[in-house]
C-alpha positions as CSV (number, residue, x, y, z in Angstrom):
1,M,0.0,0.0,0.0
2,N,1.1,3.6,-0.6
3,E,2.8,4.9,2.6
4,P,1.4,8.4,2.4
5,V,-2.1,7.1,2.2
6,L,-1.5,4.7,5.1
7,K,0.0,7.5,7.2
8,K,-3.0,9.8,6.5
9,A,-5.4,7.0,7.5
10,M,-3.4,6.4,10.7
11,D,-3.3,10.1,11.5
12,T,-7.1,10.3,11.0
13,L,-7.7,7.3,13.2
14,E,-5.5,8.7,15.9
15,F,-7.3,12.1,15.7
16,L,-10.7,10.6,15.8
17,S,-9.9,8.2,18.7
18,Q,-8.9,11.1,20.9
19,D,-12.0,13.3,20.6
20,A,-15.6,11.9,20.9
21,E,-17.1,15.1,19.4
22,A,-14.7,14.9,16.4
23,R,-15.6,11.3,15.9
24,R,-19.3,12.1,16.0
25,L,-18.9,14.8,13.4
26,Y,-16.8,12.5,11.2
27,E,-19.5,9.8,11.4
28,D,-22.2,12.3,10.7
29,R,-20.3,13.5,7.6
30,Q,-19.7,10.0,6.4
31,K,-23.4,9.2,6.8
32,F,-24.3,12.3,4.9
33,L,-22.0,11.4,2.0
34,H,-23.4,7.8,1.9
35,D,-27.0,9.1,1.9
36,E,-26.2,11.6,-0.8
37,A,-24.6,8.9,-3.0
38,S,-27.6,6.7,-2.5
39,M,-30.0,9.4,-3.5
40,I,-28.0,10.1,-6.7
41,E,-27.9,6.4,-7.5
42,R,-31.7,6.1,-7.0
43,A,-32.4,9.1,-9.1
44,L,-30.2,7.7,-12.0
45,A,-32.0,4.3,-11.7
46,E,-35.4,6.0,-11.8
47,G,-34.4,8.1,-14.8
48,E,-33.3,4.9,-16.6
49,A,-36.6,3.2,-15.8
50,R,-38.5,6.2,-17.2
51,G,-36.4,6.2,-20.4
52,E,-37.0,2.4,-20.9
53,R,-40.8,2.9,-20.3
54,K,-40.9,5.7,-22.8
55,K,-39.1,3.5,-25.4
56,A,-41.5,0.7,-24.8
57,L,-44.5,3.0,-25.3
58,E,-43.0,4.4,-28.5
59,M,-42.4,0.9,-29.8
60,A,-45.9,-0.2,-28.9
61,K,-47.4,2.8,-30.8
62,E,-45.3,2.0,-33.8
63,L,-46.2,-1.6,-33.8
64,L,-49.9,-0.8,-33.4
65,A,-49.7,1.5,-36.4
66,H,-48.3,-1.4,-38.4
67,G,-51.2,-3.6,-37.3
68,V,-49.2,-6.0,-35.1
69,E,-51.2,-8.2,-32.7
70,I,-51.5,-6.9,-29.2
71,S,-50.1,-10.1,-27.7
72,I,-47.0,-9.8,-29.8
73,I,-46.5,-6.2,-28.9
74,A,-46.9,-7.1,-25.2
75,K,-44.1,-9.7,-25.5
76,A,-41.8,-7.3,-27.5
77,S,-42.3,-4.3,-25.3
78,G,-42.8,-5.8,-21.9
79,L,-46.0,-3.8,-21.4
80,P,-49.2,-5.4,-20.2
81,E,-51.8,-6.1,-22.9
82,S,-54.3,-3.9,-21.0
83,E,-52.0,-0.9,-21.4
84,I,-51.5,-1.6,-25.1
85,L,-55.3,-1.8,-25.6
86,A,-55.7,1.6,-23.8
87,L,-53.0,3.0,-26.0
88,K,-54.7,1.7,-29.1
89,E,-58.0,3.3,-28.0
90,R,-56.4,6.7,-27.4
91,N,-54.9,6.7,-30.9
């Protein structure tokens, strides 16, 4: 391991072990950083899911326009048949 990194870790450990308040602040900061990273990860996953759903709806509309059977569209898009039927009725 890189010695400067190890020294910094040891210095941090020594500092935190001496002062309970500093340790509490450090732990609070680490929790904040972890929570923030989790929120960002969740937001990215939700954005991907919305994008995939939008693509599935666009594909279903296109296939409906070409007269493809609803059961086939459901298999290809992953959307439920009821949703495809509703989409067909709207268009």
